[in-house]
C-alpha positions in Angstrom: 9.2 -1.8 -24.5 8.6 1.6 -22.8 5.9 -0.1 -20.7 8.0 -2.7 -19.3 10.6 0.2 -18.5 8.0 2.2 -16.5 6.7 -0.9 -14.6 10.5 -2.1 -14.0 11.5 1.6 -12.5 8.5 1.4 -10.1 9.4 -2.4 -9.1 13.0 -0.7 -8.3 11.8 2.1 -6.2 9.7 -0.1 -4.3 12.3 -2.6 -3.6 15.0 -0.1 -3.0 12.7 1.6 -0.5 13.0 -1.8 1.7 16.8 -1.6 1.8 16.9 0.5 5.0 14.6 -2.0 6.6 16.2 -5.0 5.1 19.6 -3.8 6.5 18.0 -5.0 10.1 17.9 -8.8 8.7 20.0 -11.5 10.5 22.7 -13.3 8.6 20.0 -16.0 8.0 18.6 -13.7 5.2 19.5 -14.0 1.4 18.8 -11.1 -1.2 20.1 -11.4 -4.7 20.1 -9.7 -8.0 19.8 -11.5 -11.5 21.3 -14.8 -9.8 20.2 -18.0 -8.5 19.9 -18.8 -4.8 19.6 -22.2 -3.7 18.2 -23.5 -0.4 19.1 -27.3 -0.4 17.6 -29.9 1.2 18.5 -29.9 4.9 19.4 -26.0 4.9 17.4 -23.4 6.8 17.2 -19.8 5.8 15.2 -16.7 7.4 13.9 -14.6 4.5 14.7 -14.9 0.8 14.4 -12.2 -1.8 15.6 -11.5 -5.5 15.4 -9.0 -7.9 15.2 -10.6 -11.4 16.8 -14.0 -10.1 15.7 -17.3 -9.6 15.2 -19.1 -6.0 15.0 -22.9 -5.3 13.9 -23.6 -2.2 14.2 -27.3 -1.4 14.8 -26.9 2.4 13.2 -24.6 4.7 12.3 -21.4 5.1 11.5 -19.8 8.6 9.9 -16.4 7.0 9.5 -15.6 3.7 10.3 -16.0 -0.1 10.0 -13.1 -2.0 11.0 -12.5 -6.0 10.4 -9.3 -8.2 10.7 -10.8 -11.8 12.4 -14.3 -12.2 11.2 -17.5 -10.9 10.2 -19.3 -7.7 10.4 -23.1 -7.1 8.9 -24.5 -3.9 9.8 -28.2 -3.2 10.6 -27.4 0.6 8.9 -25.8 3.2 8.1 -21.9 3.7 7.0 -21.0 7.1 5.3 -17.8 6.1 4.4 -16.3 2.6 5.4 -16.9 -0.9 5.5 -13.8 -3.2 5.9 -13.2 -6.5 5.4 -10.0 -8.5 5.7 -10.5 -12.4 7.6 -14.1 -11.4 7.1 -17.7 -12.4 6.2 -19.7 -9.3 6.2 -23.4 -9.2 4.8 -25.5 -6.4 6.4 -29.2 -6.3 4.1 -31.8 -5.1 6.3 -31.9 -1.6 6.0 -27.9 -1.2 4.1 -27.0 2.2 3.5 -23.3 2.8 2.5 -22.4 6.0 1.5 -18.8 5.2 -0.1 -17.2 2.1 0.7 -17.4 -1.6 0.7 -14.2 -3.9 1.2 -13.7 -7.4 1.2 -10.3 -9.1 1.3 -11.1 -12.7 3.6 -13.9 -13.9 2.6 -17.3 -13.4 1.9 -19.7 -10.9 2.1 -23.5 -11.5 1.1 -26.2 -9.1 1.7 -30.1 -8.8 -0.6 -32.2 -7.0 0.3 -32.7 -3.3 1.2 -29.1 -2.6 -0.3 -27.5 0.3 -1.0 -24.0 1.3 -2.2 -23.2 4.8 -2.9 -19.5 4.2 -4.6 -17.4 1.5 -3.9 -17.7 -2.3 -3.9 -14.6 -3.8 -3.3 -14.3 -7.9 -3.9 -11.8 -10.4 -2.7 -12.3 -14.2 -0.7 -10.3 -16.1 -3.5 -9.1 -18.1 -5.7 -8.6 -14.9 -3.1 -5.8 -13.6 -1.8 -4.1 -16.6 -4.5 -4.2 -19.2 -5.5 -0.6 -20.0 -3.3 0.6 -17.2 0.1 0.0 -18.5 -0.6 -1.0 -21.9 -0.8 2.3 -23.6 1.3 4.0 -21.2 0.4 7.6 -20.1 -2.4 7.7 -22.9 -3.8 4.5 -21.5 -4.1 6.0 -18.0 -6.1 9.3 -19.1 -8.3 7.3 -21.6 -10.9 6.9 -18.5 -12.0 10.3 -19.3 -15.0 9.9 -17.1 -12.8 10.1 -13.9 -11.2 13.4 -12.5 -7.3 13.5 -12.7 -7.3 13.4 -8.8 -9.3 10.0 -8.9 -6.5 8.6 -11.0 -3.7 9.8 -8.6 -5.8 8.2 -5.9 -6.1 4.9 -7.8 -2.1 5.0 -9.0 -1.3 5.7 -5.1 -3.2 2.5 -3.6 -2.1 0.5 -6.3 1.5 1.4 -5.1 0.8 0.9 -1.7 -0.6 -2.5 -2.5 2.7 -3.4 -3.9 4.7 -1.6 -0.9 2.5 -3.4 1.5 3.0 -7.1 0.2 6.8 -6.7 0.0 7.0 -5.1 3.9 4.5 -7.5 5.4 6.3 -10.5 3.8 9.5 -9.4 4.9 8.8 -8.2 8.3 5.6 -10.0 9.7 7.0 -10.1 13.3 7.8 -6.2 13.5 4.6 -5.4 12.1 2.6 -7.0 14.4 4.4 -5.9 17.2 4.6 -2.6 16.3 0.7 -2.3 15.6 0.0 -3.9 19.1 1.8 -0.8 20.5 -0.5 1.7 18.9 -3.5 0.2 20.5 -1.7 -0.3 23.8 0.1 2.9 24.0 -1.8 5.4 21.5 -1.1 8.7 23.8 2.6 8.3 23.8 2.7 7.1 20.3 0.9 10.2 18.8 2.7 12.3 21.0 6.2 11.1 20.0 5.1 11.0 16.1 3.8 14.6 16.4 7.0 15.9 17.8 9.1 13.8 15.3 7.6 15.5 12.5 8.0 18.8 14.0 11.7 18.1 14.8 12.0 16.4 11.3 10.6 19.3 9.3 13.0 21.7 10.9 16.1 19.7 9.9 14.7 19.6 6.4 14.4 23.2 6.1 18.0 23.6 7.6 19.3 21.3 5.5 17.5 23.1 2.3 19.0 26.1 3.2 22.8 24.4 4.0 22.2 23.2 0.1 23.3 26.7 -0.8 26.5 25.8 0.5 26.5 22.2 -0.7 27.1 20.7 2.7 23.5 20.5 3.1 22.9 18.1 -0.1 24.1 14.8 1.7 22.4 15.8 4.7 19.1 16.4 2.6 19.5 13.0 1.0 19.8 11.3 4.2 16.9 12.9 5.6 14.7 12.2 2.6 15.7 8.6 2.6 15.1 8.1 6.6 11.3 9.9 6.1 10.9 7.5 3.2 11.7 4.6 4.9 9.6 5.6 8.2 6.6 6.5 6.0 6.7 3.2 4.6 7.1 1.0 7.7 4.6 3.0 9.7 1.8 3.6 6.9 1.9 -0.5 6.6 2.0 -1.4 10.3 -1.2 1.3 10.4 -2.7 -1.0 7.3 -2.4 -4.2 9.3 -3.7 -2.5 12.6 -6.9 -1.2 10.7 -7.0 -4.8 9.1 -6.5 -6.6 12.1 -9.1 -4.6 14.1 -11.7 -5.1 11.3 -11.1 -8.9 11.2 -11.6 -9.1 15.1 -15.0 -7.4 14.7 -16.1 -10.5 12.6 -14.7 -12.6 15.6 -11.5 -13.6 13.1 -9.0 -14.3 16.5 -5.7 -14.0 14.0 -4.8 -12.6 11.0 -1.6 -12.8 9.0 0.6 -9.9 8.4 -0.1 -9.7 5.0 -4.0 -10.4 5.2 -4.3 -7.9 7.7 -2.1 -5.0 5.9 -4.1 -5.7 2.6 -7.4 -5.4 4.5 -6.4 -2.4 6.2 -5.4 -0.9 2.8 -8.7 -1.2 1.7 -10.3 0.6 4.9 -7.5 3.2 4.9 -8.2 4.0 0.9 -11.8 4.1 1.1 -11.8 6.6 4.0 -8.8 9.0 2.3 -11.5 9.5 -0.7 -14.0 11.2 1.7 -13.4 15.3 1.2 -11.5 17.1 3.8 -12.2 14.3 6.4 -10.0 11.9 4.3 -7.1 14.2 4.3 -7.4 15.1 8.1 -7.3 11.1 8.5 -4.4 10.7 6.4 -2.4 13.4 8.1 -3.4 11.8 11.5 -1.9 8.2 9.9 1.5 10.1 9.4 1.5 11.2 12.8 0.8 7.9 14.4 3.3 6.1 11.5 6.2 8.3 13.0 5.3 7.8 16.3 5.2 4.2 16.4 8.3 3.7 13.8 10.4 5.7 16.5 8.8 4.4 19.6 9.4 0.6 18.6 12.4 1.2 16.5 11.0 -0.7 13.4 9.0 -2.8 15.5 12.0 -4.1 17.2 11.2 -3.3 20.9 8.1 -2.3 22.5 9.1 1.1 23.8 12.8 2.1 23.0 12.7 5.1 25.2 12.2 2.9 28.1 15.1 0.6 26.9 17.1 3.8 26.9 16.1 5.1 30.1 16.9 1.8 31.8 20.3 2.0 30.3 
């Protein structure tokens, strides 16, 4: 029971962390909690996301389907990815998925005749949890031959793995656009990020001081949530940037937002293990991440400052 509670808390944190970004979606999106979302035959939606509920797709989804717990049943068409975290995914014979099929825990059932154009990634529940979650903290530290710092790094990689899947599934177009601006305008992006981090740090210090008179508490909370959203979107954008760059090196002309993000996560994680250099590399990623998020307004425009100056 304790194990399930810990895993649920982690997923809730990841899911709630995407809400500031989710607010940017169009009216065609459906977000639910422990309810049933049905996209009927002839109906079209953008993203469909549920926490502990059931998703039934008989019509068409323009973007992605994501379920944390619950079930996903596809008999219609999904233009992007189908992602289930601890969910039961059922693909009917008429199911058509143009993107990736990802299952982390849970089950995947397939009827003959279905079609998935992208990659299929499936980790069984026993593969994900195993000793890692089975015995709680005792199980985590049972690997006595690993230094504690490595344990924390692996936990961090696992969490970023979940975040990358959720963000890439929900915002593939925004991730792709923002990543392109890193290559196109690296100098301005880096400069914007450095200035933004300095200003943000100053505001955090001021808010912390104002907490002594209570007025700073809501300000500090708002700044923390904003910084959390920026960090998540910026880091996943960088994952995709490195993943896409690596794919191009192997002459692969196109890579999905999810595939590129997960490939980039491996690259970034490997470099972060290098002593000292890994720390400097991660710090530079934070600067670039902040810069690209602010400059592109979470991937919604190529240059937010140019639009503001024209206005």
